[in-house]
N, C-alpha and C positions, 0 to 999 in steps of 0.2 A: 376239818380235822386232817384231811389229806394234805392240805397245804402246810399245816403245822408239822406233819410228819416229814415232809420233804425238807422243810427248813431245819428240823432237828437233824436229819441225816447229813445235810450239807455242813451244818455246824460241827457235828461230830467228826466228819471226815477232815474238815479244815483244821480243827483243833488238834487232831492226831498228827497232821503234817507239820503244824507249827511246833508242837511239842517235840517231834522227832528232830526238826531242824535246830531248835534251841539247845536240846540236850546234847546232840552230836557235836554242835559247834563248841559247847563248853568242854566236852571231853577232848576234842582234838586240840583246842588252844590252851586249856588249863590243866585238866585232870591228868591225862596221860603224860604230858611233858613233866609235870611236877612229880608224878609217881616214878617215872624213869630216872629223874634226877635224884630222888631220895633213895631209890634202890641202888643206883651206882655209888652214891656216897656211903651207904651202909656196907656195900660189898668191899669198898676200899678200906674202910675201918676194920672190918672183919679180917681182911687179908693182912693188915698191919698188926692186929692184935687178935690172936686166936681165941682169947678169953672174952672178947667183946660181945656183949649181949645186944642183939639187934633190936632196934626200937620199932614201934608200930606207927604207921602214918595213915590218916584218913584217906589220903590220895591213893595209897596202895590198896586199901580196903575196897574202894569204889571203882577201881580202874577197869575191871573186866567187862566183857560185852554183856554178860547177864545182868550186872548191876545197871549198866546203861539202859538196857531194855526195861528194867523195873522202873527207873526214873521216868522214862518216856511214858510208860503206862500210868504212872502216878500222876504226872501232869495232865495227861489226857482225861483221867477220871476226875481230877479236881476241876478241870474246865467244864466238864459235863455237869458236875454237881453245882458249880458256881452258877451256870445258866439256870438250872432248876431252882436254885436258891433265890436268884433274882426274881424269877417269875412268882415264886411263893411269897416273896416280900411285897410284890405288886398286888397279889391277891389279898394279902393281909391288910394292906393299906386301905383297900376298899371297905373293909369292915368298920373303919373309923368314920365313914361317911353315912349319909342318910339317903339311900337310894329309893326308899319308899317313905315319902314325907307324911307321917301320920302323927297326930297328937293323942294324948291320953283320952280315952273315951270315944274316939272316932271309930266308925265301922265302915268296912268296905263290902259292898254288895256285888253280886256277880256282874251286874251291868256297869259297875264302876271299874272293873278289873282292866278293861281295855285302856282307860285313861291312864292308870298307873303303869301299865305295860308300855305305853308310848313314851313315858318319861325315861324308862330304862332303855328303850330302843333308841332314844336320842343320844345315848353315849357313843363314843367313838367305837369303831369296829374292834380295835384291840382290846378295849375294856369289856365289850359285850361278849367276847370269847372267854373271859375269865369265869371262874366258878360261881361267884355270888350272883352276878347278873343273870347267868343261865338258870340258876336255881330259882331265882325270883320270877323270871319270865315263865319258866315251866309251871310254877305254882299258880301264877296269875292266869295263864292261858287255860290251865286245867279247871280252875275255879270258875272262870267265865264260861267254860263249855258245859260243865256238869252242875255247878252250883253247890258242890259238895266240899266242905272244909276238909274232911278226911282225905278225899282224893287229892286236894291241893297239897296237904301235908305229906302224903305218901309220895307224890310226884317229886317234891323238893328233896325229900330224903333219898329217893331213888337216884336222883341226879347227883347228889353228894356222894353216895356210895359208888356209883359208876366212876365218878372222878377219882375217888380214892383208889379204885382198882387200876385205873389208867395211870395214875401217878406211880403206883407201885410197879406196874409193868415197864414203865419208862426207865426205871432204875436197873433193869435187867443187865444192861451193858456194864454198868458200874460194878454190879455183883460179879459179873464174869471177869472183869479186870482184877477185882479183889481176890478172886480165885486164881487167876493166871499168874499173878506176881509171885506168890510162894512156889508155884509150879516151876516158874523160870529159875527161881533160886535153887530148887532141887536139881534142875537140869545142870546148873553150874556145879553143884556138888558132885553129881555123877561124872561130869566131864573132868573135874579136877582130880577126883579119886582114880578114875580110869587112866588119866595121863600119868599120875603119880605111880600107879602100879606098873605102867609101861616102862618106867625108869628105875624100877626096883633093882635091876642089875648094877646100876651105877652106885646105888646106896650100899650094896654089898661090897663094892670096890672102895668105898669110903667117901664117895661124893654124894652127899645128901641134899645138895642145893636144889636140884630139880624136883625131888620128892617134896621137900618142904614148901617150895614155891607153889606147886600144884595143889598141895593140901591146903595152902592158904587160899587159893582160888575157890576150893570146895567150901570151906567154912565161911569165907567172906561173902560169897554170893547168897548163901542161906541166911546169914545174919542180916544183910541189907534187905533182902526180900521180906523177911518176917517183920523187920522194923517198919518198913513202908506199909506192909499189910495192916499192922496195928493202927497206924495213923489214918490210913484210908478207911478202915472199918469204923473208926471213931467218927470221922466226918460224915460217912454214909448214914450212920445211926442218928446223928444230929439232924441231918436233912430229912430223914424219914419222920423224926419226931415233929419237926416244924410242919411237914405236910399233913400229918395226922391231926395236929392241932388246928390247922387251917380248915380241914373238913369238919371237925367238930364245932369250931367257932362259926362256920358258915351255917350249919344246921341250927345252932342256937340263935344266930342273927335272924334267920328266916322265921323261926318260931316267935321271936320277940317282936320283930318289926313288921311282920306280915300276918302270920297265921292267927295270932290272937286278936287281930283287928277284923278278921273276916266274919261276915254274918250272912247266912243264907236263908232265903225264903221268907223275908219279913217285908211285907208290902208297906209302902209309905215311909220307909226309913232310908234316907240317903246316906252318902258317905260322911256326912257331918252329924249323923244321928248319934244318940247316946244310948248305950246299952241299958 
């Protein structure tokens, strides 16, 4: 698990750097040049026609530093969730297989558990670290040690519940990002309003350009931040739903493919015995 934690940390750090580079490059080469061009064009039209109503542009709405930071955090969170989603898909794919080959009517005695455990241990290291193999191995080892079906069932369920808590805790960073994005939007709002108030004397003199521009910064940053937060929370809840389904499906798999085939304390009945 420590190795997995280190890999997750390196991945999160690398994804943040990549997101920062990609978003900043797009802003420097596309967003801000187009926003400046649009602003200059609108200013010239307003100067030529005092009654001209200024148009809105998506480039102007997203041009400021707060919006750039929100997009960086959005890509970072999406990268983290994509990694978790891929792992969840791998886990779910194992549920389609037959890790414990048993036929209807077969019974597994405590002395047979080691043989079934070896079949799971023969899987690759990457697969053995997934939830289903760990739950099956924990149940088989417990059954082999105690001969108790209830202990085996409780052990498998405990493994699944622990995994559920771990999956939930691993999303803490995504939840923090989902909280931080609206906060950054509000920072832009405060900055824009504060700067606009600082130029109030110009508005009194008849020049409202600075005030309106900075009020635009205030409202645009909040608008983009809240919009991104809505999208991010939707993706987060979809990922949580898939992870919860994985845990429940794993518990059902263990019950169906292993627990109901266990039989304790019956002499003379082997793994091919009939109940």
